C-alpha positions as CSV (number, residue, x, y, z in Angstrom):
1,X,18.6,-2.1,18.9
2,X,16.1,-2.1,16.1
3,X,14.4,1.1,14.9
4,X,10.6,0.8,15.0
5,X,8.9,1.0,11.6
6,X,6.9,4.2,11.2
7,X,4.4,5.5,8.7
8,X,2.3,3.3,6.3
9,X,4.8,0.4,6.5
10,X,3.9,0.0,10.2
11,X,0.7,-1.6,9.0
12,X,2.4,-4.2,6.8
13,X,2.6,-7.1,9.4
14,X,-1.1,-6.7,10.2
15,X,-2.1,-6.5,6.5
16,X,-0.2,-9.7,5.7
17,X,-1.7,-11.5,8.6
18,X,-5.3,-10.3,8.0
19,X,-5.4,-10.8,4.3
20,X,-3.1,-13.7,3.8
21,X,-0.9,-12.2,1.1
22,X,2.5,-10.6,1.2
23,X,2.8,-6.8,0.9
24,X,4.4,-7.3,-2.5
25,X,1.0,-8.7,-3.8
26,X,-0.9,-5.7,-2.7
27,X,1.7,-3.3,-4.0
28,X,1.6,-5.0,-7.4
29,X,-2.2,-4.5,-7.5
30,X,-1.8,-0.8,-6.8
31,X,1.0,-0.4,-9.3
32,X,-1.0,-2.2,-12.0
33,X,-3.7,0.4,-11.6
34,X,-1.4,3.4,-11.9
35,X,-1.8,6.2,-12.8
36,X,-4.7,6.6,-10.5
37,X,-6.0,8.9,-7.8
38,X,-5.2,8.0,-4.2
39,X,-8.8,7.5,-3.1
40,X,-9.7,5.5,-6.3
41,X,-6.9,3.1,-5.5
42,X,-8.0,2.8,-1.9
43,X,-11.6,2.1,-3.2
44,X,-10.2,-0.6,-5.5
45,X,-8.5,-2.5,-2.6
46,X,-11.6,-2.1,-0.4
47,X,-14.2,-3.0,-3.0
48,X,-12.5,-5.7,-5.0
49,X,-10.3,-7.2,-2.3
50,X,-12.2,-6.6,0.9
51,X,-9.4,-4.6,2.5
52,X,-10.2,-2.2,5.4
53,X,-9.9,1.5,4.8
54,X,-6.8,2.0,7.0
55,X,-4.9,-0.9,5.5
56,X,-5.8,0.1,1.9
57,X,-4.8,3.6,2.6
58,X,-1.4,2.5,4.0
59,X,-0.6,0.3,1.0
60,X,-1.6,3.1,-1.5
61,X,0.3,5.8,0.4
62,X,3.4,3.6,0.5
63,X,3.3,2.8,-3.3
64,X,2.7,6.4,-4.2
65,X,5.6,7.6,-2.0
66,X,7.9,5.0,-3.6
67,X,6.9,6.4,-7.0
68,X,7.6,9.9,-5.9
69,X,11.0,8.9,-4.6
70,X,11.9,7.1,-7.9
71,X,10.9,10.1,-9.9
72,X,13.1,12.5,-7.9
73,X,16.1,10.1,-8.1
74,X,16.0,9.7,-11.8
């Protein structure tokens, strides 16, 4: 039995289908613009890449959460 994906990652299949790029592509764009404020990074994905607000927010939230995890595990 597979566990359903929760949180921001639950948007990833739809993001890949809608925008034609793998999640790694979008995460790299966000990481390349760090440090940055959450909403500034969302605005970047929306304004420069045409991503919808919910999708952009999910990618940014996921990247920032990954960064927080790596900082606490260092």
